[in-house]
C-alpha positions in Angstrom: -0.2 -0.1 0.0 2.6 2.4 1.1 4.2 1.8 -2.6 1.1 2.4 -4.4 0.4 5.8 -2.1 3.9 7.2 -3.2 3.3 6.4 -6.7 0.1 8.0 -6.4 1.4 11.5 -5.0 3.9 11.6 -7.8 1.2 11.4 -10.2 2.9 9.5 -12.9 1.1 6.3 -12.7 -1.6 4.5 -11.0 -3.2 0.8 -11.6 -4.6 0.1 -15.0 -7.8 -0.8 -13.0 -8.4 2.5 -13.2 -8.5 3.3 -16.9 -11.6 4.2 -18.2 -13.3 4.1 -21.7 -13.4 7.1 -23.9 -16.3 9.1 -24.0 -17.9 11.8 -26.4 -15.5 14.2 -27.6 -12.4 12.7 -26.2 -9.2 11.5 -28.4 -8.3 7.9 -28.7 -4.5 6.8 -28.7 -5.0 3.9 -31.2 -1.6 2.7 -31.5 1.8 3.5 -30.1 4.9 2.7 -32.4 8.7 3.1 -31.4 11.9 3.5 -33.2 15.6 3.6 -31.7 18.3 5.6 -33.9 21.6 6.6 -33.0 20.8 10.1 -32.3 17.4 9.7 -30.8 14.8 7.5 -29.8 10.9 8.2 -31.5 7.9 7.5 -30.1 4.7 7.9 -32.4 1.2 7.9 -31.1 -1.5 7.5 -33.6 -4.9 9.5 -32.7 -8.2 9.7 -33.7 -8.1 13.5 -34.0 -5.4 16.1 -32.6 -5.7 16.9 -28.9 -3.5 19.8 -27.1 -0.9 18.3 -24.6 1.9 19.1 -22.4 5.3 17.7 -21.9 8.1 17.9 -18.8 10.4 16.1 -17.1 11.1 14.2 -14.1 14.4 13.3 -12.4 15.4 10.8 -9.7 14.4 8.2 -11.5 14.3 9.9 -14.9 11.0 10.1 -17.0 9.4 12.1 -19.5 5.8 13.0 -18.8 2.9 14.1 -21.4 -0.5 15.2 -20.1 -3.1 14.6 -22.8 -6.0 16.5 -23.1 -9.4 14.8 -22.9 -7.8 11.7 -24.1 -8.1 7.8 -23.5 -6.3 4.8 -24.6 -6.3 0.7 -23.8 -3.6 0.7 -21.1 -2.4 -2.4 -22.5 -1.1 -0.6 -25.9 2.0 0.2 -23.5 2.5 -3.8 -22.5 3.4 -4.3 -26.4 6.0 -1.3 -26.5 9.7 -2.8 -26.7 12.8 -1.6 -24.7 14.8 0.2 -27.2 17.2 3.1 -27.2 16.9 5.3 -24.1 13.5 4.2 -23.5 12.8 1.6 -20.5 9.1 1.4 -20.4 5.8 3.4 -21.2 2.9 3.6 -18.4 -0.2 5.7 -18.6 -3.1 6.3 -16.4 -6.1 8.5 -16.6 -6.2 12.0 -15.2 -9.1 14.0 -14.0 -11.5 11.6 -15.4 -11.1 12.9 -18.9 -7.5 13.5 -19.3 -4.4 10.5 -19.9 -0.9 10.6 -18.5 1.9 9.0 -20.4 5.1 8.4 -18.9 8.4 7.1 -20.5 10.6 5.5 -17.9 14.4 6.4 -19.7 17.5 5.0 -19.2 19.2 8.5 -19.0 18.5 12.2 -19.2 17.0 13.2 -22.1 15.7 16.5 -24.1 12.4 15.7 -25.5 10.5 17.2 -28.1 7.1 16.8 -29.5 5.1 17.9 -32.6 2.1 17.0 -34.1 1.9 15.5 -37.8 -1.2 16.1 -40.1 -2.6 13.2 -41.7 -1.2 11.8 -45.0 -2.0 9.5 -47.6 -0.3 6.5 -45.1 -1.1 7.5 -41.6 -3.8 9.3 -39.8 -3.0 12.2 -37.0 0.0 11.3 -34.9 1.9 12.7 -32.0 5.7 12.5 -32.4 8.1 12.4 -29.7 11.7 12.6 -30.1 13.8 11.9 -27.0 17.3 12.8 -27.7 20.1 12.0 -24.9 21.3 15.1 -23.4 25.4 14.9 -24.1 28.1 18.1 -24.3 29.0 19.3 -27.3 26.4 17.3 -29.5 26.7 19.7 -32.3 30.8 20.2 -31.8 33.0 20.9 -34.7 33.2 18.8 -37.8 36.5 16.9 -38.0 38.2 16.9 -41.1 40.5 14.7 -42.4 44.1 16.0 -43.0 44.7 16.9 -46.8 47.7 14.1 -47.0 46.8 10.9 -48.5 43.5 9.7 -46.9 40.2 7.5 -47.7 37.7 8.3 -49.5 34.5 8.3 -47.6 31.3 7.0 -49.6 28.1 7.8 -48.1 25.4 5.0 -48.5 22.0 6.5 -47.7 19.3 3.5 -47.8 15.8 5.5 -48.1 13.2 5.8 -46.1 12.9 4.0 -42.3 11.1 3.4 -39.4 7.5 5.2 -39.7 8.1 5.5 -43.6 8.1 2.2 -45.3 8.4 3.6 -48.6 6.9 1.8 -51.6 5.5 -1.5 -50.6 4.9 -4.6 -53.3 2.2 -6.6 -53.9 3.6 -9.5 -51.3 4.2 -6.7 -48.8 7.8 -6.2 -49.1 8.5 -2.9 -47.8 11.1 -0.7 -49.9 12.8 0.6 -46.7 13.8 -2.9 -45.7 15.2 -4.0 -49.0 17.2 -0.8 -49.8 18.7 -1.1 -46.1 19.6 -4.9 -46.7 21.4 -3.7 -50.1 23.3 -0.4 -48.4 24.7 -2.6 -45.8 25.9 -5.1 -48.2 27.4 -2.4 -50.2 29.1 -1.3 -47.2 30.8 -4.2 -46.5 32.3 -4.3 -50.2 33.5 -1.0 -50.1 35.2 -2.0 -46.4 37.4 -4.0 -48.7 38.1 -1.4 -51.3 42.0 -0.1 -50.8 41.3 3.6 -50.1 37.5 3.7 -49.7 35.8 3.9 -46.2 31.7 4.0 -46.3 29.8 5.8 -44.3 26.1 4.2 -43.6 23.6 7.3 -43.2 21.1 4.9 -41.9 22.3 1.8 -40.8 18.8 0.1 -39.0 15.1 0.5 -39.2 14.6 4.0 -38.2 13.7 7.4 -40.2 16.0 10.4 -40.8 14.5 13.3 -42.3 15.8 14.5 -46.0 17.8 17.2 -44.8 19.2 15.4 -41.4 20.8 12.8 -44.2 22.3 15.2 -46.3 23.8 17.1 -42.7 25.3 13.4 -41.9 26.7 13.2 -45.0 28.9 16.4 -44.8 29.6 15.7 -40.8 31.1 12.8 -41.9 33.4 14.0 -44.3 31.6 12.2 -47.2 33.6 12.8 -50.8 30.3 11.1 -52.5 26.6 10.3 -51.8 24.7 7.5 -53.0 21.1 7.5 -52.0 19.5 3.9 -52.6 16.0 3.7 -53.4 13.4 1.1 -55.0 10.8 2.4 -57.5 7.0 1.8 -57.9 4.6 3.0 -60.3 0.6 1.8 -61.0 1.6 -0.1 -64.2 3.2 -3.3 -62.7 4.7 -4.2 -66.0 7.5 -1.3 -65.8 11.0 -3.0 -64.6 14.5 -1.6 -64.6 17.2 0.1 -62.5 17.3 3.9 -62.8 20.1 6.4 -62.2 19.0 10.2 -61.1 20.9 13.3 -60.6 19.6 16.5 -59.1 17.9 18.8 -61.7 17.3 22.4 -61.2 15.2 22.9 -64.4 12.5 20.1 -63.6 12.5 16.3 -64.3 13.7 14.9 -67.5 10.5 12.8 -67.6 7.1 12.5 -66.2 8.3 9.3 -64.3 11.0 11.1 -62.7 8.7 13.8 -61.7 6.3 11.4 -60.1 9.2 9.8 -58.6 10.6 12.9 -57.0 7.3 13.8 -55.5 7.1 10.7 -54.0 10.4 10.6 -52.5 10.2 14.4 -51.3 7.0 13.6 -49.4 8.9 11.2 -47.1 9.0 13.7 -44.7 5.5 14.1 -44.3 5.1 10.4 -43.8 8.5 9.8 -41.9 7.2 12.5 -39.3 9.7 15.5 -39.4 8.8 19.1 -37.4 9.1 22.1 -39.8 9.2 24.4 -37.1 13.4 24.8 -37.6 12.7 25.2 -41.4 14.5 28.5 -41.6 17.3 27.5 -39.6 17.6 24.5 -42.0 17.5 26.6 -45.0 20.0 29.0 -43.8 22.4 26.3 -42.5 22.8 25.5 -46.2 26.2 26.7 -47.5 26.4 24.9 -50.5 25.0 25.4 -53.9 24.7 21.9 -56.2 24.1 24.0 -59.2 27.6 24.8 -59.5 28.9 23.5 -62.7 31.9 20.9 -61.3 29.2 19.2 -59.1 26.6 18.7 -61.5 28.9 17.3 -64.1 30.7 15.1 -61.6 27.6 13.9 -60.4 26.4 13.2 -64.1 29.5 11.6 -64.7 28.9 9.0 -61.3 25.5 8.5 -62.5 26.7 7.2 -65.7 29.0 4.8 -64.4 26.9 3.0 -61.9 24.1 2.9 -64.6 26.5 1.0 -67.0 27.4 -1.3 -64.2 23.5 -2.0 -63.1 22.7 -2.9 -66.6 25.0 -6.2 -66.0 22.9 -7.1 -63.5 19.2 -7.1 -65.1 17.3 -4.6 -67.3 17.4 -0.7 -66.7 14.6 1.3 -67.4 16.1 3.9 -69.1 20.0 3.6 -70.5 20.6 7.1 -69.7 20.8 9.2 -66.6 17.6 11.0 -65.4 17.2 13.8 -63.8 14.5 15.2 -61.1 14.1 17.8 -57.9 15.3 15.6 -55.1 15.1 16.9 -51.6 17.9 14.4 -50.4 20.4 15.6 -53.5 20.1 19.3 -52.6 23.0 21.2 -50.3 25.6 18.8 -51.0 29.0 19.9 -52.6 30.1 16.5 -53.6 29.2 13.6 -56.4 25.2 12.8 -55.6 22.9 10.5 -57.2 20.0 8.3 -56.2 19.6 5.1 -57.4 16.5 3.0 -58.0 17.5 -0.3 -58.0 14.6 -1.9 -59.5 10.5 -1.5 -59.4 9.1 -3.0 -56.4 5.7 -2.6 -57.7 6.6 -5.2 -60.7 6.1 -8.7 -59.1 9.0 -10.0 -60.9 11.3 -7.6 -59.6 9.9 -7.7 -56.1 10.7 -11.2 -55.8 14.4 -10.6 -57.1 14.8 -8.0 -54.5 14.0 -10.2 -51.7 16.6 -12.3 -52.7 20.1 -12.2 -50.7 21.9 -13.2 -53.8 20.2 -10.8 -56.1 20.8 -8.2 -53.2 24.3 -8.8 -53.1 24.5 -8.5 -57.4 23.1 -5.2 -57.0 25.4 -4.2 -54.0 28.3 -5.3 -56.6 27.1 -3.7 -59.6 27.2 -0.2 -57.5 30.7 -1.1 -55.7 31.8 -1.4 -59.3 30.3 1.9 -60.7 31.9 3.8 -57.9 35.2 2.1 -58.7 34.7 3.3 -62.1 34.2 6.2 -61.2 37.0 7.1 -58.6 39.6 5.8 -61.4 38.5 8.4 -63.7 37.2 11.2 -61.9 39.2 11.7 -58.2 37.3 14.2 -56.3 38.6 17.6 -56.4 41.3 18.2 -53.1 41.3 14.4 -52.2 44.5 12.3 -52.4 43.3 8.4 -52.2 45.4 5.8 -50.9 45.0 4.0 -53.6 45.5 0.5 -53.9 48.0 -1.1 -56.6 46.8 -2.8 -59.6 48.0 -6.3 -61.5 47.4 -7.1 -65.1 47.1 -11.1 -65.2 49.4 -12.8 -67.6 48.9 -16.0 -68.8 49.7 -19.4 -66.6 49.7 -17.1 -63.5 47.6 -18.1 -60.1 46.2 -16.3 -57.3 48.3 -17.9 -54.8 51.4 -16.8 -57.2 50.0 -13.3 -56.9 49.7 -13.0 -53.7 53.0 -14.2 -52.8 54.3 -11.6 -55.4 52.6 -8.8 -53.4 52.7 -10.1 -49.6 49.4 -10.2 -49.3 46.9 -12.9 -48.0 45.1 -14.9 -50.5 41.9 -14.4 -48.4 42.5 -10.5 -49.0 43.0 -10.5 -52.5 39.9 -12.9 -52.9 38.0 -10.0 -51.1 39.4 -7.0 -52.5 38.7 -8.4 -56.0 35.4 -10.6 -55.1 36.7 -13.9 -56.3 35.3 -16.9 -55.1 37.1 -19.5 -57.4 41.2 -20.0 -58.6 40.3 -19.3 -62.3 41.9 -16.0 -63.7 41.6 -14.6 -66.9 44.3 -13.4 -68.6 44.3 -9.7 -69.5 42.1 -9.0 -66.4 43.2 -6.6 -63.8 43.5 -7.3 -60.0 43.2 -4.4 -57.0 46.2 -5.3 -54.8 45.5 -4.1 -51.5 
């Protein structure tokens, strides 16, 4: 009894038996979803209609309290919420008969932020609560690599994530899952490339705003930016890969225009506050329209497209252009790759295959490798690996001994599974 009295005095929880059914005029919380990312844990409340709320924190122990005006929910909803990120537990209880209190128990001190999101084509009214751990110098100065020989940083952006599933195939395949799988495989391959280092913008299933993705690329010192997606269209017979660069003069085709509209709407679906839009715009210091960046992006797109053509069909045999938000504000070669049409049943099936995902990742790696050989980004001096042209009669083990590298490392870098070598082919020596 003393325990319940103490909890009641704090007004942060009461027994679930006190929960009351919704009455006329009350907002109902239909569902609660959570997503844990590297910078924040996000909690999303699905609402029948918007309602006023207040938010504050308590310490010893650390808690975040949300008071909903004229609202109700089934207390069992909180039982299904997993422990992840900074979130240890969620509790709820009615207040003053018509209001509702929800309490987050957190593992550390957090800075909570909340905002309401209007309905869109995927969701109804939502309240989004972001829990960001308190830490000193969160936005400290960006570390830059010295101008001496260094690795080339490849930013790999898996589109969508978390609240935003992206396109959904007929079999229920989520774009966000497919592109994350390919992005991880590409990062694995880039790790093995001499002179290259991957920077995964999204490594797990959580949502990042479009401008936040470009910010992470800049802060990570990226030299190249590749955003990975899977296309969708009403006509289920349309198929093939596409590669896009940013256009300031409008889309190159109607399909490109529709695609850009869909991708640019991701922030509405993923849940992004627009309160700091002016600050975001003010922080954009780079204009992608500079000729050098546009030309570099087009060259990168062309090499990637040619490699994708070796894996499967391409939608068009030329690079396309549209106004993608995620490609803006970047002063580096930047492309958006549509791996295939997830709306096409055959391509959806292929995208679900791990082997096909590896094939796509290797084609992207080969495109990046080809671009870097011919178009070194300005101001970058990469610690490149050596190359060896295979002569007739040479063996892989003999080449490994010649350069004092392990046979396994030589296989990994060149993606070789057997022992057969083709005379005249070029091997990278790590």
